[in-house]
C-alpha positions in Angstrom: 0.0 0.0 0.0 1.2 3.5 -0.8 2.2 5.4 2.3 2.5 9.2 3.0 0.8 10.1 -0.2 -1.4 13.2 -0.1 -4.9 12.2 -1.3 -6.8 15.2 -2.6 -10.4 15.4 -3.9 -11.1 18.0 -6.6 -14.6 19.0 -7.4 -15.1 20.6 -10.8 -17.7 23.3 -10.5 -18.7 26.4 -12.6 -21.8 28.6 -12.9 -22.1 28.6 -16.7 -23.6 25.2 -17.3 -25.5 25.4 -20.6 -28.4 23.3 -19.5 -28.9 24.5 -15.9 -26.9 27.7 -15.3 -25.9 28.2 -11.6 -26.8 24.6 -10.8 -24.1 24.1 -8.2 -25.3 26.9 -6.0 -29.0 26.1 -6.3 -30.7 25.3 -3.0 -30.3 21.7 -1.7 -31.9 22.4 1.6 -34.6 24.9 2.7 -32.0 26.7 4.9 -30.2 27.9 1.7 -27.5 25.3 1.8 -26.4 24.9 -1.9 -25.9 21.8 -3.8 -22.1 22.3 -3.8 -22.0 22.9 0.0 -24.1 19.8 0.5 -21.7 17.8 -1.7 -18.7 19.2 0.2 -20.2 18.1 3.5 -20.8 14.6 2.2 -17.2 14.4 0.8 -15.8 15.3 4.2 -17.2 12.0 5.5 -14.4 10.2 3.7 -11.9 8.5 6.0 -9.1 8.5 3.4 -8.8 12.0 1.9 -6.5 14.7 3.1 -7.8 17.8 1.3 -10.6 19.1 -0.9 -10.1 21.6 -3.7 -12.9 23.2 -5.7 -11.6 23.5 -9.3 -13.5 26.4 -10.9 -12.8 28.9 -13.7 -11.4 32.4 -14.0 -14.8 33.7 -15.2 -16.3 36.5 -13.2 -19.5 34.5 -13.1 -17.7 32.0 -10.8 -17.0 34.5 -8.1 -20.0 33.2 -6.0 -18.3 29.8 -5.9 -15.1 31.4 -4.6 -17.1 33.3 -2.0 -18.6 30.0 -0.8 -15.2 28.4 -0.7 -13.9 31.3 1.5 -16.9 31.0 3.7 -16.4 27.3 4.2 -12.6 27.5 4.4 -12.3 25.1 1.4 -9.3 25.5 -1.0 -10.0 26.5 -4.5 -8.3 27.0 -7.8 -9.3 29.1 -10.8 -8.3 27.9 -14.2 -9.5 27.4 -17.8 -13.2 26.9 -18.4 -12.8 24.8 -21.6 -9.5 23.0 -20.8 -10.7 21.2 -17.7 -7.8 18.8 -17.7 -5.3 21.7 -17.3 -7.5 23.3 -14.6 -7.6 20.1 -12.6 -3.9 19.4 -13.1 -2.8 22.9 -12.2 -5.0 22.8 -9.0 -3.4 19.6 -7.8 0.1 20.8 -8.6 -0.6 24.0 -6.6 -1.7 22.1 -3.6 1.0 19.3 -4.0 -1.4 16.4 -4.3 0.0 12.9 -5.0 -3.3 11.2 -5.6 -6.3 12.8 -7.3 -9.8 11.8 -6.5 -11.7 13.4 -9.3 -15.3 14.4 -8.7 -17.7 16.7 -10.6 -20.1 19.3 -9.1 -23.1 17.6 -10.6 -22.8 14.7 -8.1 -24.1 16.2 -4.8 -25.3 12.8 -3.6 -21.7 11.4 -3.7 -21.3 8.6 -1.2 -18.1 8.7 0.9 -18.2 4.9 1.4 -18.0 4.4 -2.4 -15.2 7.0 -2.5 -13.2 5.2 0.1 -13.8 1.8 -1.5 -12.4 3.1 -4.9 -9.5 4.9 -3.2 -8.7 1.7 -1.3 -8.6 -0.4 -4.6 -6.2 2.1 -6.0 -4.0 2.2 -2.9 -3.9 -1.6 -2.4 -3.1 -2.5 -6.0 -0.9 -1.4 -8.9 -3.5 0.2 -11.1 -2.9 3.5 -12.9 -6.5 4.4 -12.9 -9.5 3.1 -10.9 -13.1 4.3 -11.3 -16.7 3.2 -11.0 -17.8 5.3 -14.0 -16.0 4.2 -17.2 -17.8 0.9 -16.8 -21.3 1.9 -15.7 -22.9 -0.2 -13.0 -23.6 2.3 -10.2 -26.3 4.9 -10.7 -25.0 8.0 -12.6 -24.3 10.5 -9.8 -22.0 8.4 -7.6 -19.0 8.7 -9.9 -15.4 8.6 -8.5 -12.1 8.4 -10.4 -8.7 8.0 -8.8 -5.2 8.4 -10.4 -1.9 10.1 -9.7 -1.1 13.7 -10.3 2.1 12.6 -12.1 0.1 10.4 -14.5 -2.3 13.2 -15.3 0.7 15.4 -16.0 1.9 12.8 -18.5 -1.5 12.6 -20.1 -1.7 16.4 -20.4 1.5 16.4 -22.4 0.3 13.5 -24.5 -3.1 14.7 -25.8 -4.6 17.8 -27.2 -7.8 16.1 -28.2 -10.7 18.4 -27.4 -12.7 15.5 -25.7 -9.8 14.6 -23.5 -9.2 18.3 -22.5 -12.9 18.7 -21.6 -13.3 15.4 -19.8 -10.0 15.2 -17.8 -9.6 11.4 -17.4 -11.0 10.1 -20.7 -7.5 9.3 -22.1 -7.0 6.8 -19.3 -9.9 4.6 -20.4 -10.3 5.3 -24.1 -6.7 4.1 -24.8 -5.0 0.8 -24.0 -2.0 2.5 -22.6 -2.7 2.0 -18.9 -3.5 -0.6 -16.3 -7.0 0.4 -15.3 -9.7 -1.1 -13.1 -13.5 -0.6 -13.2 -15.1 -1.1 -9.8 -18.5 -2.8 -10.3 -21.5 -2.3 -8.0 -22.9 -4.9 -5.7 -26.3 -6.4 -6.6 -28.0 -3.9 -4.2 -26.5 -0.9 -5.9 -26.5 -2.2 -9.5 -28.7 0.3 -11.4 -26.7 1.6 -14.3 -29.8 3.3 -15.9 -30.6 5.3 -12.8 -29.7 9.0 -13.1 -29.2 11.0 -9.9 -26.9 13.6 -11.4 -27.5 17.4 -11.6 -27.6 18.5 -15.3 -31.2 19.6 -16.0 -34.3 21.0 -14.4 -35.8 17.5 -13.9 -32.6 16.3 -12.3 -32.8 19.2 -9.9 -36.4 18.5 -8.9 -35.5 14.8 -8.3 -32.4 15.5 -6.3 -34.1 18.2 -4.2 -36.8 15.7 -3.3 -34.3 13.0 -2.4 -32.2 15.4 -0.3 -35.2 16.9 1.5 -36.5 13.5 2.5 -33.2 11.6 3.3 -31.6 14.5 5.1 -34.5 14.6 7.5 -33.8 11.0 8.4 -30.0 10.8 8.2 -28.5 14.3 8.0 -25.5 14.2 5.7 -24.9 10.5 6.4 -27.3 8.9 4.0 -25.7 6.4 1.6 -26.2 5.3 -2.0 -28.3 2.4 -0.9 -30.7 4.8 0.9 -31.1 6.7 -2.4 -31.7 3.5 -4.3 -34.2 2.1 -1.8 -36.0 5.4 -1.6 -36.5 5.5 -5.4 -37.5 1.9 -5.6 -40.2 2.7 -3.0 -41.3 5.8 -4.9 -40.8 5.0 -8.6 -43.2 7.7 -9.7 -40.5 10.2 -8.8 -38.5 9.1 -11.8 -41.2 10.7 -14.0 -39.4 14.0 -13.2 -36.6 12.8 -15.5 -38.8 12.1 -18.6 -37.7 15.3 -20.4 -34.1 15.5 -19.3 -31.4 15.7 -22.0 -29.0 12.8 -21.7 -25.4 13.5 -22.8 -23.4 10.9 -24.7 -20.3 9.3 -23.2 -18.8 7.5 -26.2 -16.0 5.7 -24.4 -17.9 4.4 -21.5 -20.0 1.2 -21.4 -22.4 -0.7 -19.2 -21.3 -3.7 -17.1 -22.9 -7.0 -17.9 -24.1 -7.4 -14.3 -23.3 -6.7 -10.6 -20.1 -7.9 -9.0 -20.0 -11.6 -8.3 
């Protein structure tokens, strides 16, 4: 196992989403807690991470994100809007991370147990890249990717492909250059078609409902299985997603089934 390595979460967040502008600062709770703050509080439940960085842009429109970071005393970095790979890499270089845990701000329901499982698989083996997203088995919205800062630096020098620059880690799993591992969900969490990510108005309405109800019961401690069970008990809620626009992820695929 790797020792004395600085494990840092970065959360990519900006205000200029084309589908749902300002989504990361929309209310998660009735007290005004935003989706991003809600996510940060859930990330902090991880037992393995050392630091959190919000990787946002130099745009003036992202100043409210910086203001939130200052209020919460969370580190932040401002970089390119379009070249997200360089933004994330520069953020981790600035804060001297050894291991990157890449998250995106559209996953406010992120589960720290899933985070720690994927980090552990990375630490305890000799993989270059470990994730639960390039092979889809978990619901979309619990996505975690782990790799080293040094390797992302290598990739940054290797590719100028627009897709790679916008999607940070795509080069790892779309090429055969690296030793990668896809973590597959257990039977209880295997629901690759479920969408609990924040990208459209319907997504927001669904997530707000989930958060409102599960936060009352568990505070920030509810887990992915609580989300899955809640939606299985209230399947009509998924009607909120009937008009959402689904983005294409051409280099990802769905697992054949849950982990054995």
